[in-house]
C-alpha positions as CSV (number, residue, x, y, z in Angstrom):
1,M,-42.2,-104.1,217.9
2,S,-44.5,-102.5,215.4
3,A,-43.6,-99.8,212.9
4,T,-45.8,-97.4,214.8
5,E,-43.8,-98.0,218.0
6,C,-40.5,-97.5,216.2
7,T,-41.5,-94.2,214.6
8,P,-41.5,-91.2,217.0
9,H,-44.8,-89.3,217.2
10,L,-44.7,-85.9,215.5
11,N,-45.3,-84.3,218.9
12,D,-42.0,-85.8,220.1
13,L,-40.0,-84.1,217.4
14,L,-38.4,-80.7,217.9
15,S,-39.4,-77.9,215.6
16,Y,-36.7,-76.4,213.3
17,E,-36.6,-73.2,215.5
18,Q,-36.3,-75.2,218.7
19,A,-33.5,-77.3,217.3
20,V,-31.4,-74.5,215.7
21,E,-31.7,-72.4,218.9
22,Q,-30.5,-75.3,221.0
23,I,-27.6,-76.1,218.7
24,V,-26.5,-72.5,218.4
25,A,-26.7,-71.9,222.1
26,A,-24.2,-74.7,222.6
27,A,-21.6,-73.1,220.3
28,Q,-18.7,-71.6,222.2
29,P,-16.9,-68.8,220.3
30,L,-13.3,-69.6,219.7
31,T,-11.0,-67.5,221.8
32,E,-7.7,-68.2,220.0
33,H,-6.9,-65.4,217.6
34,R,-4.0,-64.8,215.2
35,S,-2.6,-61.7,213.5
36,V,-2.4,-61.9,209.7
37,P,-1.2,-59.5,207.0
38,L,-3.9,-57.6,205.3
39,R,-3.3,-59.4,202.0
40,E,-4.0,-62.8,203.7
41,A,-7.1,-61.7,205.6
42,L,-9.7,-62.3,202.9
43,G,-12.4,-64.8,204.1
44,C,-11.2,-64.7,207.7
45,V,-13.5,-63.6,210.6
46,L,-12.4,-60.5,212.4
47,A,-11.6,-61.1,216.1
48,E,-11.1,-57.5,217.2
49,P,-12.8,-54.4,215.7
50,V,-10.9,-52.2,213.3
51,I,-10.7,-48.8,214.9
52,S,-9.5,-45.9,212.8
53,S,-6.6,-43.9,214.0
54,I,-7.2,-41.1,211.4
55,D,-10.0,-39.0,210.0
56,V,-11.0,-40.0,206.4
57,P,-10.6,-37.8,204.6
58,G,-7.8,-36.3,206.6
59,W,-8.6,-32.7,205.4
60,D,-11.2,-30.8,203.5
61,Y,-10.7,-31.5,199.8
62,S,-12.2,-30.7,196.4
63,A,-14.8,-33.0,195.1
64,M,-14.1,-32.0,191.5
65,D,-11.8,-30.0,189.1
66,G,-12.5,-26.3,189.3
67,Y,-11.6,-23.2,191.3
68,A,-11.5,-22.7,195.0
69,L,-12.4,-19.3,196.3
70,R,-14.4,-17.2,198.8
71,A,-18.1,-17.1,197.8
72,A,-18.2,-13.5,198.9
73,D,-15.5,-12.6,196.2
74,S,-17.8,-13.8,193.5
75,A,-21.1,-12.2,194.4
76,H,-22.6,-12.2,190.9
77,S,-22.3,-14.3,187.8
78,G,-19.5,-13.0,185.5
79,A,-17.2,-12.0,188.3
80,E,-13.5,-12.3,187.4
81,L,-10.7,-13.2,189.8
82,P,-7.0,-13.6,189.4
83,V,-5.6,-17.1,189.8
84,S,-3.1,-17.1,192.7
85,Q,-2.1,-20.8,192.8
86,R,-2.5,-24.2,191.2
87,L,-3.4,-27.1,193.4
88,P,-3.2,-30.7,192.1
89,A,-3.9,-33.6,194.5
90,G,-1.1,-34.3,196.9
91,V,0.2,-30.7,197.4
92,S,0.1,-28.6,200.5
93,P,-1.7,-25.3,199.6
94,E,-0.8,-21.8,200.7
95,P,-3.6,-19.8,202.3
96,L,-5.8,-18.2,199.7
97,E,-5.1,-14.6,199.0
98,P,-8.3,-12.5,199.5
99,G,-10.0,-11.6,196.2
100,T,-8.3,-14.5,194.3
101,A,-9.1,-18.0,193.2
102,A,-7.0,-21.2,193.2
103,R,-7.1,-23.6,190.3
104,I,-7.9,-26.9,192.0
105,F,-8.2,-30.5,191.0
106,T,-10.2,-33.4,192.5
107,G,-8.8,-34.6,195.8
108,A,-6.6,-31.6,196.4
109,P,-6.8,-29.9,199.9
110,I,-8.9,-26.8,200.2
111,P,-6.6,-23.8,200.9
112,A,-7.3,-21.9,204.1
113,G,-9.6,-19.0,203.4
114,A,-11.6,-20.7,200.6
115,D,-15.1,-21.7,201.4
116,T,-16.4,-23.2,198.1
117,V,-15.3,-24.9,194.8
118,V,-16.8,-23.9,191.5
119,M,-16.7,-26.6,188.9
120,Q,-14.6,-25.8,185.8
121,E,-17.5,-26.4,183.4
122,V,-19.1,-23.0,184.5
123,C,-15.8,-21.2,184.5
124,E,-13.8,-19.5,181.7
125,A,-10.0,-19.4,181.9
126,L,-8.5,-16.0,180.9
127,D,-4.7,-16.2,181.0
128,D,-4.0,-15.6,184.7
129,R,-7.6,-14.9,185.6
130,V,-10.9,-16.8,185.7
131,R,-14.4,-15.7,185.0
132,I,-17.1,-17.3,187.1
133,N,-20.2,-17.7,185.0
134,T,-22.6,-18.7,187.7
135,E,-23.9,-17.6,191.1
136,V,-21.7,-19.0,193.8
137,Q,-22.9,-20.7,197.0
138,P,-20.7,-21.4,200.0
139,D,-19.7,-25.0,200.9
140,S,-20.2,-26.3,197.3
141,N,-18.2,-29.3,196.1
142,I,-16.2,-29.7,199.2
143,R,-15.7,-33.0,201.1
144,R,-15.1,-32.3,204.7
145,R,-12.5,-33.8,207.0
146,G,-13.8,-36.9,208.7
147,E,-16.9,-37.0,206.5
148,D,-16.4,-40.7,205.7
149,I,-14.7,-41.9,208.8
150,E,-14.0,-40.1,212.1
151,R,-10.9,-40.8,214.1
152,D,-11.4,-43.4,216.9
153,S,-14.5,-44.8,215.3
154,V,-15.2,-48.5,214.7
155,V,-15.0,-49.1,210.9
156,I,-15.3,-52.9,210.9
157,P,-16.9,-54.7,213.9
158,A,-15.6,-57.9,215.3
159,G,-17.3,-61.0,214.0
160,T,-17.3,-59.7,210.4
161,K,-16.3,-62.2,207.7
162,L,-13.8,-60.2,205.7
163,Q,-14.8,-59.5,202.1
164,P,-12.8,-57.5,199.5
165,Q,-14.5,-54.2,200.5
166,H,-13.5,-54.8,204.1
167,I,-9.9,-55.3,203.1
168,G,-10.0,-52.0,201.2
169,L,-11.5,-50.2,204.1
170,A,-8.9,-51.5,206.5
171,A,-6.2,-50.3,204.1
172,T,-7.9,-46.9,204.0
173,V,-7.4,-46.4,207.7
174,G,-3.8,-47.7,207.5
175,C,-4.1,-51.2,208.9
176,A,-1.3,-53.5,207.8
177,R,-2.4,-56.5,209.9
178,L,-5.7,-57.7,211.3
179,S,-6.6,-59.9,214.3
180,V,-8.8,-62.8,213.1
181,V,-10.4,-65.8,214.6
182,R,-8.5,-69.1,214.3
183,P,-10.3,-71.3,211.7
184,P,-12.5,-73.9,213.4
185,K,-11.1,-77.4,213.1
186,V,-13.8,-79.8,212.0
187,A,-13.2,-83.6,212.0
188,L,-15.3,-85.2,209.2
189,L,-16.1,-88.8,208.9
190,A,-18.6,-91.0,206.9
191,S,-20.2,-94.2,208.1
192,G,-21.0,-97.0,205.8
193,D,-19.5,-100.2,204.5
194,E,-21.0,-99.5,201.1
195,L,-18.9,-96.3,200.6
196,V,-15.9,-96.2,198.2
197,T,-13.5,-93.2,197.7
198,P,-13.7,-91.7,194.3
199,G,-11.0,-93.0,192.0
200,E,-11.2,-96.6,193.4
201,P,-12.9,-99.4,191.6
202,L,-16.7,-99.5,192.1
203,E,-17.7,-103.0,193.0
204,P,-21.3,-104.3,193.0
205,G,-23.3,-102.9,195.9
206,K,-20.9,-100.0,196.5
207,I,-21.3,-96.3,196.0
208,Y,-18.9,-93.4,195.8
209,N,-18.6,-91.3,199.0
210,S,-19.9,-88.0,197.8
211,N,-20.8,-86.8,201.3
212,L,-17.2,-86.4,202.4
213,F,-16.5,-84.1,199.4
214,S,-19.8,-82.1,199.7
215,A,-19.2,-81.5,203.4
216,T,-15.5,-80.7,202.9
217,A,-16.4,-78.1,200.3
218,M,-19.1,-76.5,202.5
219,L,-16.7,-76.4,205.4
220,Q,-14.0,-74.8,203.4
221,A,-16.4,-72.1,202.2
222,L,-17.0,-71.2,205.8
223,G,-13.3,-70.9,206.4
224,C,-12.8,-74.1,208.4
225,E,-9.8,-76.4,208.7
226,V,-11.1,-79.9,207.7
227,I,-9.6,-83.1,209.4
228,D,-10.5,-86.0,207.1
229,M,-11.2,-89.0,209.2
230,G,-12.2,-91.1,206.2
231,I,-14.8,-93.9,206.0
232,V,-15.7,-95.7,209.2
233,E,-16.5,-99.4,209.3
234,D,-20.1,-100.2,210.2
235,T,-19.4,-101.6,213.7
236,L,-20.0,-100.0,217.1
237,Q,-16.3,-100.6,218.1
238,A,-14.9,-98.9,215.0
239,T,-17.4,-96.1,215.3
240,K,-16.5,-95.4,218.9
241,A,-12.8,-95.4,218.1
242,A,-13.2,-93.1,215.2
243,L,-15.3,-90.6,217.1
244,S,-12.9,-90.6,220.0
245,R,-9.9,-89.8,217.7
246,A,-11.9,-87.1,216.0
247,A,-13.0,-85.4,219.2
248,A,-9.4,-85.3,220.5
249,Q,-8.2,-83.1,217.7
250,A,-11.2,-81.0,216.6
251,D,-13.5,-78.2,217.7
252,L,-16.4,-80.0,216.1
253,V,-17.0,-83.6,215.0
254,L,-19.3,-83.9,211.9
255,A,-20.5,-87.4,210.9
256,S,-22.4,-88.5,207.9
257,G,-24.7,-91.5,208.1
258,G,-25.4,-94.0,210.9
259,V,-27.6,-91.7,213.0
260,S,-30.9,-93.5,212.5
261,V,-32.1,-96.6,214.4
262,G,-31.2,-99.5,212.0
263,E,-29.1,-102.4,213.0
264,E,-26.1,-101.0,211.1
265,D,-26.5,-97.4,212.4
266,H,-23.9,-97.2,215.1
267,V,-23.2,-93.4,215.4
268,K,-26.1,-92.7,217.9
269,P,-25.2,-95.4,220.4
270,A,-21.5,-94.6,220.0
271,V,-22.0,-90.9,220.9
272,E,-24.2,-91.9,223.9
273,A,-21.5,-94.3,225.1
274,L,-18.7,-91.7,224.7
275,G,-20.6,-88.6,225.9
276,S,-24.1,-87.3,225.6
277,L,-26.8,-87.0,222.9
278,D,-28.8,-83.9,223.5
279,L,-30.9,-83.7,220.4
280,W,-32.0,-86.3,217.8
281,K,-35.3,-86.0,215.9
282,I,-36.5,-82.8,214.2
283,A,-39.8,-82.1,212.4
284,I,-38.2,-81.3,209.0
285,R,-37.9,-83.0,205.7
286,P,-35.4,-84.0,204.6
287,G,-33.1,-84.6,207.5
288,K,-35.3,-85.7,210.4
289,P,-32.6,-87.7,212.2
290,V,-30.1,-85.0,213.1
291,A,-27.9,-85.9,216.1
292,F,-26.4,-83.3,218.3
293,G,-24.3,-83.8,221.5
294,T,-20.8,-83.9,222.9
295,I,-17.9,-86.4,222.9
296,G,-15.5,-85.7,225.7
297,G,-16.6,-82.1,225.7
298,T,-16.2,-81.7,221.9
299,P,-19.5,-80.8,220.1
300,F,-20.8,-83.4,217.7
301,I,-23.3,-83.1,214.9
302,G,-24.5,-86.2,212.9
303,S,-26.4,-85.9,209.7
304,P,-28.3,-88.5,207.7
305,G,-26.4,-90.4,205.0
306,N,-28.5,-89.4,202.0
307,P,-26.6,-86.7,200.1
308,V,-29.5,-84.2,199.9
309,S,-30.2,-84.6,203.6
310,L,-26.6,-83.9,204.4
311,F,-26.6,-80.8,202.3
312,V,-29.8,-79.4,203.8
313,T,-29.0,-80.2,207.4
314,F,-25.6,-78.6,206.9
315,I,-27.2,-75.4,205.8
316,L,-29.8,-75.5,208.6
317,F,-27.7,-76.6,211.6
318,V,-24.0,-77.0,210.9
319,R,-23.6,-73.6,209.2
320,P,-25.2,-71.6,212.1
321,F,-23.2,-73.5,214.7
322,L,-19.9,-72.8,213.0
323,L,-20.7,-69.1,212.3
324,R,-21.5,-68.7,216.0
325,M,-18.3,-70.5,216.9
326,Q,-16.4,-67.9,214.8
327,G,-18.1,-65.1,216.7
328,R,-20.5,-64.1,213.9
329,D,-24.0,-62.9,214.7
330,D,-25.4,-63.3,211.2
331,W,-26.1,-67.0,211.6
332,R,-29.9,-66.8,211.1
333,L,-31.2,-67.6,207.7
334,Q,-32.7,-64.6,205.8
335,P,-35.2,-65.9,203.3
336,M,-36.5,-63.8,200.4
337,T,-40.1,-63.9,199.1
338,A,-41.1,-65.2,195.7
339,K,-44.2,-66.7,194.1
340,A,-44.8,-70.4,193.7
341,D,-44.8,-71.7,190.2
342,F,-46.5,-74.9,191.3
343,D,-49.4,-76.3,193.3
344,W,-48.8,-78.1,196.6
345,P,-52.2,-79.6,197.6
346,K,-50.9,-82.3,200.0
347,P,-48.6,-80.7,202.5
348,D,-46.4,-82.7,205.0
349,K,-46.8,-82.5,208.7
350,R,-43.2,-81.5,208.9
351,R,-41.6,-78.4,207.5
352,E,-40.0,-79.0,204.1
353,F,-36.9,-77.5,202.6
354,H,-37.3,-78.4,199.0
355,R,-35.0,-77.9,196.1
356,A,-36.1,-75.0,193.8
357,R,-35.0,-72.8,191.0
358,L,-35.5,-69.0,191.2
359,F,-36.4,-67.1,188.0
360,Y,-37.9,-63.8,187.1
361,D,-40.7,-63.1,184.7
362,E,-40.8,-60.2,182.2
363,A,-42.2,-57.9,184.8
364,G,-39.3,-58.7,187.1
365,I,-41.4,-60.7,189.6
366,P,-39.5,-63.6,191.2
367,W,-40.9,-67.1,190.8
368,L,-39.9,-70.5,192.1
369,K,-40.0,-73.7,190.1
370,M,-39.8,-76.9,192.3
371,H,-37.7,-79.9,191.4
372,P,-39.9,-82.8,190.6
373,S,-38.1,-85.3,192.9
374,R,-38.6,-85.3,196.7
375,S,-36.0,-88.1,197.1
376,S,-33.1,-87.2,199.4
377,G,-30.8,-89.4,197.3
378,V,-31.0,-87.3,194.1
379,L,-27.9,-85.1,194.5
380,S,-28.2,-83.8,190.9
381,S,-31.3,-81.9,192.1
382,M,-28.9,-79.7,194.2
383,T,-27.1,-78.5,191.1
384,W,-30.4,-78.0,189.2
385,A,-31.6,-75.8,192.0
386,N,-30.2,-72.5,193.1
387,G,-31.8,-72.6,196.5
388,L,-34.3,-74.1,198.9
389,I,-38.0,-73.3,199.1
390,V,-39.4,-73.4,202.7
391,I,-42.8,-75.0,202.8
392,P,-44.5,-74.6,206.2
393,E,-46.0,-77.5,208.1
394,N,-49.6,-78.4,207.1
395,T,-49.8,-75.6,204.5
396,P,-51.2,-76.3,201.1
397,L,-50.0,-74.0,198.3
398,K,-51.3,-73.0,194.9
399,R,-49.6,-71.3,192.0
400,G,-49.1,-67.6,192.7
401,D,-48.9,-67.9,196.5
402,D,-46.0,-66.1,198.2
403,V,-43.4,-68.5,199.6
404,R,-40.0,-68.1,201.3
405,F,-36.8,-69.0,199.5
406,L,-33.2,-69.5,200.7
407,P,-30.7,-68.8,197.8
408,F,-27.6,-70.8,197.8
409,S,-25.6,-67.7,196.9
410,E,-26.5,-66.2,200.3
411,I,-26.2,-69.3,202.6
412,L,-23.2,-71.2,201.4
413,T,-20.7,-68.5,202.6
């Protein structure tokens, strides 16, 4: 068979959009939830919305230190009023006596009868009186009840990955525990007789298994529970056995390597024998041979064995699948726009996701410098880069053109 016959025609490849939509559509949100203390909820995905049982603030309060009074009692600058009470935060005030002012501090409740707070900087304390050295307007410097959060309102929607600010907001409305999605269980395996676990002697012809550790770290960043299936021997029988064991205990099986059509690539035929292969070739670079299917009803994603291809395909396909499985709706990539600091005169027929470094010039304009290597085996390029530049199919570029960029800081969470 000729090389041309072995290589799929470009028209037979799925586009990136077709592939990711098909993969995400197959993700079934996890229905198993668990209740966790608020202190342990960071990084979890909220299963049920947080609904406030209180108004925040729970009363009208002063936005600053000053004097609470009726605006009508200080109709002109220079008016003097007796001070009838002193109100620090945390006290319960008495109703304001007509024709008086209350000394009030930030956060203290507004006494009944007062309709404004005058900041202390424009007031003059005179023993038991105060001179108001400004014209007073009603409703000044008062934070109203429920101004931030109204009772019975949704303050954090389900599907939110909980960050520190969400934890603080949940505490604000009195939540001690939160209902979160159970972490997805992902069985991870690597195919290749050439692979050696770091720490073991490296014999001739062997390489250290970096993919297992890269994928584990990315899965942990997404809040997954990783089941390490180790390195699988390059035989069809061993591959089928490992995939069967993985599918029996995981929500997703993720394999690295063995998804192409070489004589030692056994993952694709093993998946077809055990279940179904629904997607294989995608018009992207790197990462054209991405396998997606099921093994005994358990979803399966197989990535190429080259370390950069694994990294890129994880971002493009594994990440959105897992986010959707956790009930998150923010799985779509949101690229930013920057300017190309390079020329790209000979574009590929496939869409490229190339390693790039974002920097800003003196005018604050974002630019992208491209890594010189296009090899999917150069993992050091991923630490040099701080994101991926998206180069459309059949699109030449010249320096200064606008291009799209996916920052690692936004997509590896």
